[in-house]
C-alpha positions, 0 to 999 in steps of 0.5 A, a space after each residue: 206376209 205373203 198369201 198365195 191364191 192359185 187358180 186352176 181352172 178345170 172345165 168339164 162337160 157334165 151333161 144333165 140327164 136330158 136331151 138338151 145337152 146343157 153343159 155345167 162348168 166347174 172351177 177349182 180355186 186353191 187357197 194357200 195359207 202356209 202349209 194349210 191348203 184348201 180347194 173350193 170347186 165352183 159349179 154354175 149353182 153352188 160352191 163346195 169345199 173339196 180339199 184340205 191338205 197339209 202341204 208339208 206331208 201331202 196328207 188329205 184331211 177332208 173326207 171323200 164324203 164331204 159336208 156342205 160348207 154352210 147350211 141355212 134353215 129358213 121358215 116360211 111366214 105363217 107356217 111351221 115349214 122349215 127349208 134348208 139351203 146349202 153352199 152346194 147347189 140351188 143358187 142363181 149366182 156364185 162368185 169367187 174373188 180373185 184375191 191378191 196379196 193381203 186382200 181377203 178371199 171371199 165366196 158369194 152365193 146369191 139368189 136361192 132359186 128354188 124358194 120362189 121370187 122373194 128368195 132372190 134377195 137371199 145372199 151369203 158371203 164367206 170371207 177369209 183372212 190368211 196367216 201363212 206363218 201359222 198355217 191358219 185361215 179365219 172365216 167370217 160369214 154373213 147372210 142376208 134374206 132381204 129386209 123388205 121381203 115378208 116370206 122367209 125368216 132365217 132360223 139358224 146357220 150351220 157354219 162352218 161344218 167340215 167332214 174330216 177323214 179318219 186319222 186312224 186308231 191312234 187319232 184323238 178328238 178334243 171336245 170342249 165338255 167340262 174340263 175338256 175331253 179327249 176321245 181316242 179313235 172317235 170315228 171307229 167308236 162312232 163319236 157323237 157329241 153335241 151341246 148348246 154353248 155356253 153351258 158348263 155342264 156340256 160346253 165350256 169353251 168353243 174349241 175343237 181339234 182332231 189330230 193324230 196321236 203323238 204315240 204313233 211312230 210318225 205324227 199325223 197332222 190334224 186340224 184346230 177347228 174353233 170359234 173365236 167369238 169374243 162375245 159368247 153368242 149362243 151356238 150348238 157345237 157338235 162332233 159326230 162320226 158318220 155311220 161308216 166310221 170313215 169320217 168325223 163331222 165337226 160343226 158350229 150351228 148358230 140360232 139367228 137373231 130375230 128368228 121369228 121375223 121375216 127379213 132378218 139376217 145373220 153375221 157371224 159373231 167373231 171368227 171361225 178359225 182353222 189351223 193346221 195342228 201338229 201336236 195334241 190337246 195341249 197345243 190346241 189349248 195354247 192356240 186358244 189361250 193366245 186368242 182368249 185374251 181378246 175376248 170380252 170376258 177375259 179379266 185384267 191380269 197383273 203380276 199377282 193374278 186378278 187384282 179384283 179377286 181378294 187375296 184370300 180367295 186367290 190363295 184359298 187351298 181347300 173347301 168344305 160343304 155342309 148344311 145338309 141333314 146333319 146326320 151322316 157324311 152323306 152329301 146330298 140330303 139337300 131337300 127339306 129343312 133339317 140341315 143348315 142351322 148354325 148349331 148343326 154345322 158349326 162343330 164339324 166345320 170348326 173341327 175340320 179347320 183346326 185339323 188342317 191348320 190352313 184357311 178354309 172355304 165353307 160352302 153353306 147350304 140351307 142357311 135359309 128357312 125355306 126348303 132347298 129348290 122351293 120358294 125361290 128367290 125369297 131366301 130371307 129370313 136366315 136361320 136364327 144365329 146365322 150372321 153371328 155364326 158367320 162372324 165367328 167362323 170368319 174370325 178363324 179364317 173360315 170364309 163363308 159362302 152361302 148358296 143362292 140360285 141365279 136362274 130360277 123363280 118358283 111359280 108358287 113362291 110362298 108355300 103353295 101360294 103364288 106370292 109374287 110370281 105372276 105379279 112380279 116375275 112372270 113379265 121377266 121370265 124367259 118365254 118360248 115362241 108361244 109366249 109360255 115360260 120355260 119351267 124346270 123341275 127337280 126333286 123338291 116338293 111343295 107342302 101339298 106334295 106337288 112337284 115344285 115348278 121353277 121358271 127360268 128367268 131372262 137375264 136381260 131383264 132389270 127385274 131379275 138383275 136387281 133381284 140377284 143383286 139384292 140377295 147378294 148384297 144383303 148376304 154380304 152387308 147384313 149377314 157378313 159373308 165374304 162370298 156368295 155362290 150364285 148357282 147355275 149361271 155358268 152351268 145351265 145352257 141358255 134358253 131362246 127367249 122370244 119376249 120382245 118386251 125384254 129388249 133383246 133380239 128374239 132367239 139367238 145372239 149374245 144377249 144371254 151372256 151380256 144380260 148376265 154381265 150387266 147384272 153381275 157387273 153391278 154386283 161387283 161394283 156395289 159389293 164391299 171390298 175383299 168380297 167375292 162371288 162364284 158360280 156353278 160349272 165353268 162356261 167361259 164367257 162369265 169368267 170376268 164377272 166371277 172370282 171362282 167356278 165350282 168345277 164339281 162336275 169334272 168327273 169324266 173318264 176321258 177328261 184332260 185339263 184343257 180348261 185349266 191350261 187355257 184359263 189357269 190364273 184368270 179364275 179360281 177353280 174349286 170343288 169336286 163331288 166326292 161322295 166317298 167319305 163313308 169309305 175310310 180308305 177311298 181310292 176315288 177320293 185319292 184320285 179326285 184330290 190328286 187330279 184337283 192338285 195337278 189341274 190347279 184347283 182349290 181342293 175339296 168340297 169335302 164333308 168336314 167329317 172326312 177328317 175322322 177317317 184316318 186313311 182319307 184324312 192322311 192323304 188329303 192333308 198332303 194334297 192340301 199342304 202342297 196346294 197351300 205351300 205352292 199357292 202362288 203358282 195357281 193364281 200368278 202362274 199358268 199351267 205347263 204341259 203335264 209330264 208323262 210318267 214312263 215305266 210300268 205304271 199300273 192302272 187304277 179303277 174306282 167308282 167315282 159315284 157321279 152317277 151309279 156305276 161311274 167307273 174311272 180308270 187312270 194311271 196310278 201316278 198323277 202328274 202336272 206342271 205349273 209355271 211362273 213365267 216371269 220368274 223362270 220357275 216351274 213346279 212339277 207334281 207326281 202323286 201315287 194314289 195306289 196302295 204300293 210303291 211305284 217306280 217311274 221316270 219322266 223324260 223331260 227337256 226343261 228347256 221346253 218349260 222356259 228354263 235355261 242352261 244345262 243344269 237346274 236347281 231343284 227342290 223336292 217337296 214332301 209332306 210329313 204327318 203334321 202337314 209340314 213341308 220337308 225340302 231337299 235340294 239338288 242339281 238336275 240336268 236339263 234332261 232328267 231321266 233318272 227313275 224315282 220310287 214314289 211311296 204308296 198314297 204319297 204326293 210329291 212336288 219339285 220346284 225347279 229354276 235356273 241355277 243362278 236364280 235366287 230361290 225362296 
C-alpha cells in the first residue's frame, strides 16, 4: 500500500517577550492516509496536532481551540503533588521521523525540562501505522520515566485526546454507554459523558464516533475514534463539549500500572484508531465489529453460533423473574426473607410456562436462607425443597438460573458477626492506596438496623476465584440448576487495587479483566455439560467467559443497538426492567418488548403474573412467538442495518419507570433486521406499539443486505391469538417501496431470500 508523508517547512520568527530576540522555529509535518490528512506542528519544545482534514471535501475536522495530543500526570515521591506535562510545550527535545513508504510515522518528546534534573529521563514516543485504503491511522504510545530515578511516578496518561469542530445541528455523537447511545447536536447541547471502562453500567465498549447526520442534504464526514485494546485495560472514556458550544473533546485516559512507584512507565494497551467516517453509528459499529474478532474476549464462533453455549440457551425466547415478596406483581421486593421459597414461586412460574408454550428461563432470587445483599458469600443452605423444585421445573423446559453475587463479601457475614471476613476475605479484598478496603452499601440492613457494608473483592486473588467457583458448582452439581447468574461482573466498574500481595500491578492495567477471566475459565472447565453462566450488564471483555448478559439497564432515550450490531451471535442478551405489570395495558411494556425483539434480545424479565393482564399478555405473546420461530437468526446470524420507516408515524411517549419520571419517546413503529449471511437470508421486523393502525413504508435496497437479483421471495409472518405463526409468501422487488398498514399493537416479520433459494 502507498503511504505518503509530505513535509512542508514553515520557518517563522516568533520573538519571545524579552530583549534577547531568541527565535523559535516551527516545522509543519503532514501525514496522508488516504483521505484522512493530519498535520503536526513542531516547535523547539513541543509538538501539536494542528489539523485533521478530509481530503475529498477539504473539510477541517479539528477545532481551532485544540486539545493537547497527550497529557501525562506525574506525582512527586513522598507528596500528594501531581503535575501535568503535555505534548505542547516544556520538552528539551522533540523529533519527528522522516518516514518513508511503510515505515511507521513517529514523534518523540524527551526531557521534561521544567520538572528538575531527574525529569530529564522522561520520554514519550507516539508512533502510527497508516492504512490509505481505509483512511485510517492507528496510534501507539509509550512513556518512560527512567527506571533508576526516584522522584517521579507516572499516575495516568491521557491519549489520544482531540478537540473536534462542531459539525452542526444535525451532527451526532456515538458514545459507548450500555447498548450504545447516539446524542444529537452534542456541542450545542453541552454534552458531557464520561465513565470508567470496563463497566457495563456506563461503558460497555471502547468506540466513539462524531459525524454529520445522513438526514442532511449533504453528508458531513466525521471521525471514528476508538481504542482497539484486545485486553480490556482499565481506562476512562469521555466526550465533553466545550462551554462555547463550538467543539467536542474526545479522550481516553489511562491509569498507569504501578502508579505508586517512581520510575514506572506506560505502554498503550492495543492501538488508538482514527478513521474517516462517511456514515452513521451503524457504520462505526461495523468498523469496530471487524476488529473485535481479534480481541482476547471474543469467543470462537461456528456456523451455529457458540458451540460452548448449550443449544437450549442459544434458543431460549423468554425470561421471567421471581423469588420476591410473593404478594404482588411488584418486582423489587428483594430485601428480606419472605420471597423465594419454592411454594411461593412455583405456581406462577409453571402457569406462565404453560400459557406461552415455549421454553422459559427462570431467574430465581432469594432461593437462599440469608437475606438479599447480606451475609454474602455464604448462600447455603438453600430454602427447603429448592433442589426438588429445580428438578421439577427443568423437566418442563423451565430452565432455572439462581442469583449469586460475583464481587462482594459482607464485612459482617453471619448476622451482625464477623464470621470469615477478617480471617479469610480481608487479605483478598481490593484496597486503596492507604491499604483500606473498598466498601459499598445498598438498601440492605443487618438485624441490629445497621447498613450492610460489602467489600469489593479483588478478582486477581485465588481466594475470591475459588469462592465464586465453589458456589457456582455447588448450585449446578448439588441443586441441579442449568445455569447460574453471577451478579455485577460485567456491570460494575473496576477499582484500582494497591495490594501488592495479590500479584498484579498496582493501579491500572488489564489485571481486573484477566483476574476474572482466570476464575471464570476454571468454572467453565469444571461445570457440567449443557450448563451456562450469565452476569449483569454488558461490559465487552467478559463475553467469552459468559453465555448471557442481563441487559436490564438498556433504558435510555437515545440508545441505539450498537452493542447488538457488534456482538450479535457471540453472546445472548436478555432481560429488561419492565416495572409496568400493574398496568394492564402498558405502553412502556410494549415499547420495551418490541425493542428487545429488534435488538435480538431474549424477551422479558417479566413477572410471571403478566399473563393475567389481557392486553399486556396478548402483545408479549406475539413478540415471544416471533422470537421463538426466528431464533436461529439471533444465535447463528448477525444484526443488519435497521430499516427506517417512512411516512406519518406518530411519536409515542411512556414512563419506563427506570427511575422516577423516566420518560422515553420513540416512533410508534419499531423496526429491525437480522441476517444469516452464509444462507443469504434476512428477516425484517416491524412492530406497531400504538393503539391505532399505522401506514408506513421502508425505502430499502435489498442488495445492501446481501441479496442478489431484481426480485426476491418474501414470507410474511404474523401471530394469531393461539401464538401460531401464519405465513404468506410473495415476490418483492429489489427496492420495495410500497406502503403497508400495520394494525394496532401488532408485530410482523418478513423473511426474505433469493428467489432460486430453497426456503424452509
